[in-house]
Legacy VTK file of the C-alpha trace (Angstrom):
# vtk DataFile Version 3.0
C-alpha trace
ASCII
DATASET POLYDATA
POINTS 149 float
-26.505 20.006 -33.101
-26.847 17.103 -30.801
-23.068 17.240 -29.886
-23.445 20.821 -28.986
-26.562 19.794 -26.527
-24.745 16.911 -25.083
-21.892 19.115 -24.168
-24.444 21.761 -22.988
-26.172 19.678 -20.829
-22.879 17.720 -19.366
-21.639 21.232 -18.608
-24.961 22.463 -17.269
-24.768 18.986 -14.908
-21.224 19.528 -14.131
-22.216 23.461 -12.889
-24.976 22.655 -11.015
-23.335 19.818 -9.005
-20.623 22.183 -7.631
-21.788 24.507 -4.830
-22.311 28.144 -5.929
-19.410 29.113 -3.466
-17.043 26.332 -4.701
-17.760 27.456 -8.388
-17.270 31.122 -7.980
-13.620 30.121 -5.840
-13.244 27.816 -8.789
-14.583 28.671 -12.159
-11.352 27.560 -14.164
-11.521 24.247 -12.971
-14.733 23.913 -14.768
-13.727 25.030 -17.874
-10.937 22.904 -17.715
-13.216 19.944 -17.374
-15.461 21.547 -20.180
-12.100 21.683 -22.561
-11.224 17.862 -21.552
-14.555 16.499 -22.047
-15.283 18.119 -25.530
-11.676 16.670 -26.704
-12.155 13.220 -24.817
-16.149 13.363 -27.221
-14.511 14.827 -30.292
-11.532 11.781 -30.497
-14.405 9.216 -29.771
-17.074 10.486 -32.356
-14.034 10.332 -34.743
-13.429 6.509 -33.827
-9.958 6.915 -32.083
-9.714 4.979 -29.127
-7.580 6.569 -25.658
-5.820 3.084 -26.150
-4.292 4.051 -29.077
-2.020 6.389 -27.281
-0.858 4.252 -25.039
0.072 1.065 -27.378
1.612 3.592 -30.155
4.002 4.696 -26.839
4.518 0.699 -25.360
2.462 1.799 -22.246
0.894 -1.478 -21.141
0.210 -1.039 -17.195
-1.185 2.649 -16.823
-1.850 3.815 -13.069
-4.429 6.453 -12.501
-3.987 9.154 -10.298
-7.332 11.180 -8.989
-10.860 9.171 -8.419
-13.126 11.886 -9.306
-15.433 12.325 -12.111
-12.429 12.457 -14.966
-10.817 9.412 -12.993
-13.479 7.077 -13.144
-14.653 8.370 -16.266
-10.602 7.169 -17.812
-10.691 3.934 -15.213
-13.809 3.046 -17.150
-12.352 3.593 -20.653
-9.460 1.198 -20.267
-11.588 -1.606 -18.750
-11.233 -4.312 -20.689
-9.093 -3.028 -23.050
-6.122 -4.853 -22.717
-4.389 -1.845 -21.272
-3.815 -3.319 -17.307
-4.373 -0.597 -14.361
-2.203 -2.136 -11.615
-3.768 0.604 -9.030
-5.331 3.956 -8.747
-3.706 6.634 -6.772
-6.239 8.753 -4.461
-5.473 11.044 -1.417
-8.919 9.534 -0.024
-7.764 5.678 -0.941
-9.196 3.998 2.128
-12.655 5.706 1.460
-12.475 5.037 -2.458
-14.379 2.300 -4.212
-11.871 1.629 -7.643
-14.023 -0.705 -9.846
-12.482 -3.358 -8.519
-8.754 -1.961 -8.943
-6.516 -1.671 -6.060
-6.114 1.537 -4.319
-3.278 3.765 -3.129
-1.672 7.084 -1.631
0.861 8.306 -3.230
3.373 7.154 -0.686
1.666 3.822 -1.066
2.283 3.680 -5.021
5.191 1.561 -6.459
6.268 1.369 -9.781
4.411 -1.573 -11.217
3.014 0.921 -13.863
4.886 2.020 -17.434
3.106 5.344 -16.700
0.941 7.536 -14.589
-2.229 9.504 -15.790
-3.449 12.814 -13.788
-6.875 13.206 -14.073
-6.986 16.099 -11.784
-6.103 17.963 -14.774
-6.453 21.008 -13.015
-3.683 20.899 -10.787
-1.541 18.660 -12.922
1.439 20.695 -12.451
1.619 20.266 -8.530
0.542 17.069 -8.279
3.118 15.857 -11.297
5.937 17.207 -9.013
4.551 15.103 -6.282
4.521 12.351 -7.846
7.969 12.591 -9.393
9.033 13.202 -5.746
7.641 9.727 -4.949
8.156 7.256 -7.634
10.382 6.751 -10.549
7.332 6.551 -13.523
6.108 8.869 -16.308
3.977 10.980 -15.096
0.996 12.534 -17.876
-2.146 14.708 -17.474
-5.197 13.317 -19.218
-5.179 16.209 -21.351
-1.233 15.186 -22.565
-3.413 11.842 -23.942
-6.520 13.407 -25.328
-4.883 16.423 -27.014
-2.457 14.689 -28.628
-4.692 11.595 -30.847
LINES 1 150
149 0 1 2 3 4 5 6 7 8 9 10 11 12 13 14 15 16 17 18 19 20 21 22 23 24 25 26 27 28 29 30 31 32 33 34 35 36 37 38 39 40 41 42 43 44 45 46 47 48 49 50 51 52 53 54 55 56 57 58 59 60 61 62 63 64 65 66 67 68 69 70 71 72 73 74 75 76 77 78 79 80 81 82 83 84 85 86 87 88 89 90 91 92 93 94 95 96 97 98 99 100 101 102 103 104 105 106 107 108 109 110 111 112 113 114 115 116 117 118 119 120 121 122 123 124 125 126 127 128 129 130 131 132 133 134 135 136 137 138 139 140 141 142 143 144 145 146 147 148
């Protein structure tokens, strides 16, 4: 019951935060966020940590693409876990504060990471193709990680 109320409040807050015109144009985005956040809450309630995925796959340095809502939550989740975040990538790198982590554009991204995780789950395929043209690092979506745990 508490889980359902929390999810309803969370999804309601996300929908209210968006403008009505944006919501009409992007309902799939909010549904994708809901699925992602629901899975994230479920694995946390089961005592599983996101870091388990990276440790099991030998990823010690994880770069994050996208510092929107999900990206900020993901960075916060990785902080102080032993997983290094060498940089975050965002189109608005000059205007983003990434909790003390180096912020770069895709053109500035290097190969200091073992993997890049894209937090923009609703546009993953397009972003993945852009990253693969720029950097020779494996690319995963946040959903790839969450739904494999």
